[in-house]
C-alpha positions, 0 to 999 in steps of 0.5 A: 711124363705125358704121352705126347712128350714121350711120342715127340721124343720118339719122333725126334729120332725118326724124322718125325715119323711114328707108328700106331704101335709106338703111339699106343705104347706111349699111352695114346689111343687110336682115338687120340691119333685119329683126333690129331689127324683130323685137327691137322696136327698129325698126318698119315703118311702111309698105312700105320705111319704118322708124321707128328706135328705135321702142322709145323712142316711144309708138306711131308719131308722126303726122308720122313716119307722113306722112313714111313714106307720102310717101317710100314712093310715090317722088319724085312723091308729095305730101301733099294735102288734110287731110294737107297742112293738118295739115302747114301747121298749118291747122285746121278740116277734118274730122279723119281718121287717113288720110294723103292723098297725090297720086301721078302715074301709074296707082298709086292702085288697087294702093296702096289695096289694099296700104296701106288707111290711105293714100288716094291721089289723082291731082290735077293739081298744078302745080310752083309749087303744091308746097312742102316742109315739113321735107323733106316734099312737100305742096301749098302753103297756098293750093292746100291751102285751095282743094282743101279748100273745094271738098270740104268743107261750109260749116262746115268750109270756113269754119273752114279759111279762118279758120284759114289766115288767122289762122295766116298761111299765107295772107293777104287777097291770096291770098284774092283769087286763090281765085275764079280758082283754083276757076273751073270746078271742082266745088264752086266755086259754094258755095266762093265763098259760103264766101269771103264769110264768112271772117274771120281774126280767129277764133282757132279752128275753135270760134270760127268755128262759134260765129259761124256758128251766131249768123249762121244764128240771126239774131244775128250778133256785131258784133265779134270779139276785142272789147277791153273797157276801163275808163274809164281805158283799162285792158284788162279782157278780150278777148271772142271774140264781142261784142254791144256794145249789150246788152254780151254776150260769147260765149266759145268754150271749146276743150279746148286753150287753156282746158283747163289749171288756169292757163288756167281761173284766168285765165279766171275772173279775166277774167270777174269783171272783165268782169261787174263792168263790166256785161258778160254772159259766155256760154260755149260748147263744141264740143257746143253748136255741134252744135245749130243753135238753142241758141247763138243762143237763148242769145245772144238771151235774154242780150241781152233780159235786159239791156234795161230793163223 
């Protein structure tokens, strides 16, 4: 089997990434690797890490960048914080393009100068708090959540907790262990408060932020994922946040689930059914959550409009 076929098989299992050592083990020379890079067929992603068949990709895939960064720092490196959350599918943390790694030993300072897009931490991580995600070493879901809520402000921290609970990397039993894991660490007092606000029924960070704005504005919803049925039990629709008394529903309209034509069509039909059943439907976007007053004011106005005069 020729060396390129061998190395492509290696790359296929590693998000397209191979190391120089792997290339040489497959029978390629350093000259071959440099020649592929000059021709644009390969691309150097990080020191000693290459994207094979880079000309077939539009840029460097995010997963490939993370894998290359972890591999370049040796067997003791692991993805942590927002990068680990990304690998686990946990949303809610403040977005960053940086790759966050934990590396044991005195490597952080020179690494930061050589690779500015990689942020190196020296966290103390027990072996049982590490997992592999498609071969990439990362902190476990619970350890990742703990690290993030100790560092994030209230809104992103609660979003992280909600996302982890909703998507399944952690469950309610895991949450019970968090106070013990954060005891004595910086940020623990605030993090305990975030735990009390976590609710895994929220299906997106936008829903969490909308709920928190309502809580802060003294109009907390009395239901999440509220099912509305007609007299025959037929499901008319499910509201993200609901106030049963005034029959008000708030929908958190994110770009992902509501951005396609089919989704918009389904949303309109569902809204029409709910409106015909006497419900008021409010729709909020991410930008709306940036104003601490707008969402609770709108909910309060809608609730008042349903009261008999």
